[in-house]
C-alpha positions in Angstrom: -75.5 40.7 16.8 -78.9 39.2 18.9 -79.4 42.4 21.1 -79.2 40.2 24.6 -76.4 39.4 23.6 -74.9 42.5 23.1 -76.3 42.9 26.8 -74.8 39.7 28.1 -71.3 40.9 26.4 -71.4 44.2 27.9 -72.3 42.9 31.4 -69.5 40.7 31.1 -67.4 43.4 30.5 -68.3 45.3 33.6 -68.2 42.7 35.6 -65.2 41.2 34.6 -64.0 38.2 35.9 -62.0 39.4 38.3 -58.6 39.2 36.2 -56.9 41.8 36.4 -57.2 42.6 40.5 -55.7 39.2 40.5 -53.4 39.9 38.3 -52.7 43.5 39.9 -53.1 41.8 43.3 -49.7 38.6 42.1 -47.9 42.1 40.8 -47.5 43.5 44.1 -46.7 40.2 45.9 -44.4 39.1 43.7 -42.6 42.8 44.1 -43.2 42.9 47.9 -40.9 38.9 47.4 -38.4 41.1 45.2 -38.1 44.2 48.2 -37.8 41.0 50.6 -35.1 39.0 48.8 -33.2 41.9 48.1 -32.9 43.5 51.3 -32.3 40.3 53.1 -29.1 39.9 50.5 -28.3 43.7 51.0 -27.8 43.2 54.6 -25.8 39.7 54.5 -23.9 41.0 51.8 -23.3 43.8 54.1 -22.4 42.2 57.8 -20.3 39.5 54.9 -18.1 42.3 53.8 -17.4 43.8 57.9 -16.8 40.4 58.6 -13.9 40.7 56.1 -13.3 44.1 57.6 -14.0 45.7 54.4 -17.2 48.9 53.6 -18.8 47.4 50.2 -20.1 50.6 48.2 -23.7 50.9 47.8 -24.2 50.0 44.1 -21.6 46.6 44.3 -24.6 45.9 47.2 -27.5 46.8 44.8 -25.3 44.7 41.6 -25.4 41.7 43.8 -28.7 41.6 45.1 -30.2 42.2 41.2 -28.0 38.8 40.5 -28.9 36.5 42.7 -32.8 37.5 42.5 -32.4 37.3 38.7 -30.6 34.3 39.5 -33.5 33.0 42.0 -36.2 34.1 39.8 -34.5 31.4 36.7 -33.8 28.7 39.7 -37.5 28.7 40.0 -39.1 28.6 36.4 -36.5 26.1 35.8 -37.9 23.9 39.2 -41.6 24.4 37.7 -40.5 23.1 34.0 -39.1 20.1 35.7 -42.0 19.3 37.5 -43.8 20.0 34.3 -41.8 17.9 32.4 -42.6 15.5 34.9 -46.2 15.9 34.7 -46.6 17.0 37.8 -48.2 20.3 39.7 -45.2 20.3 43.1 -42.3 20.6 42.9 -40.1 17.4 44.5 -36.4 18.7 45.6 -35.5 16.0 42.8 -36.3 18.7 40.9 -34.2 21.5 42.9 -31.6 18.8 42.6 -31.8 18.5 38.7 -31.0 22.3 38.3 -27.7 21.7 39.3 -26.8 19.5 37.3 -23.8 21.4 36.2 -22.4 22.0 39.3 -21.9 18.9 40.5 -19.9 20.7 43.7 -23.2 22.2 44.6 -25.2 18.9 43.3 -22.9 16.4 46.0 -24.3 19.4 48.8 -28.2 19.4 48.1 -28.1 15.4 47.8 -26.4 14.9 51.0 -28.8 18.1 52.0 -32.2 16.1 50.8 -31.1 12.9 52.5 -30.3 14.2 55.6 -33.6 15.2 55.6 -34.9 12.7 54.6 -33.8 10.8 58.0 -35.1 13.6 60.6 -38.7 13.4 58.7 -41.0 11.3 60.9 -42.4 7.8 59.9 -45.7 8.6 57.6 -47.1 5.1 58.5 -47.9 4.6 54.5 -46.7 1.1 53.3 -45.7 0.1 49.4 -47.9 -2.0 48.0 -46.3 -5.5 47.2 -45.6 -5.8 44.0 -47.8 -8.4 41.6 -46.0 -11.6 40.2 -47.3 -10.9 36.8 -43.9 -7.4 37.7 -41.8 -10.4 39.1 -42.3 -12.7 36.3 -41.3 -10.3 33.8 -38.2 -10.9 31.9 -36.1 -7.7 30.9 -34.8 -7.7 27.0 
């Protein structure tokens, strides 16, 4: 190998691309989100138990929190895959609704929620383009 190339390779190894630091930061952020999510689930489970006049044991609450986190994690992965399949980088409400395709009741609730949100959105002032005459003259076979 050329000595100059070796020197450049060594310098690149020392400087790095920030990948390890970025990875560490992302892992720390993910851990913080996971802990906050679990704490929220624990608080909800405890308060719902008190409303029902029951005491929920610690291991049961921890199990509920873990199950809820794993479910949310899988939901996030599914939604991301639906958006990628549609060649988009952003997630839309339709992607979220598609994740509930096996649960008709949930799917209906999500559609209603989506429609309510659309009704509350302020008008953006954008208008749709009129379709061209070519599109209107097309015959579907």
